[in-house]
C-alpha positions, 0 to 999 in steps of 0.5 A: 893948608893946600900944597903947591906944585909948579908945571915943569914947562913954568921954569923953562919959559921963566928963563926964556924970558916969557914970564915977567913976574912984578907987577908992571910986566904981567898978569897972573890970574888964578882959576878954579878946576875939578881937573888933576893939572900934570906937571907937563901941562903947558898952557890954559887950554891943557886945563878946564875952567870950572863954569861959576853960575854967578861970576860976581867976582871974576869972570871967565879965566879967572882972578887976577892975582896982582902979583909982584916981584922984589929982590932983596940980597939976590933972592927974589920974591914973587907976592899975590894978593888973597882971591875970594870966590863966592857962589851967588846964585847956585853952587860952584864946583865941584873944584879941587884945584886952583890953577896960576897962568900967565894971562899975558903970555901969548899962550897963557902959560902955566905956573902952578897950582893949588891941590886942596886933596878932596873936591869941594863944593861951594853952596849958594852965599858961600865963599872959597879963599886962594891963599898965597900965604907969604908968597908966591914963588921965591927964586934964589940961592 
């Protein structure tokens, strides 16, 4: 499974109210990249998005992860819906990282990224799923 890493600035911006994690709040998206994200990166423009030959599933800027947020007994959980990227009409990639950012925030502030360990290239007709698991982020004690 890919490892998740958060951008340092995400925590600061969360505390300053830049991010609203619930579905009625802000739209978070995921895009694919072959550029190594740095923990100190702050906005989407800091990381190059790969160009897809045919963006059948998602346009430029990535896919809406359909985020939501709930709280139970003092622990908050942000969830996301898995996203499938498909190569159609050619290859997609290479890419190694799936980067999550807040598309609603003024500067497209970054949240975190998944590192898949090595470059991936999809051949025509192949798909790649960004699997967020049971939760994308948990806040609490």
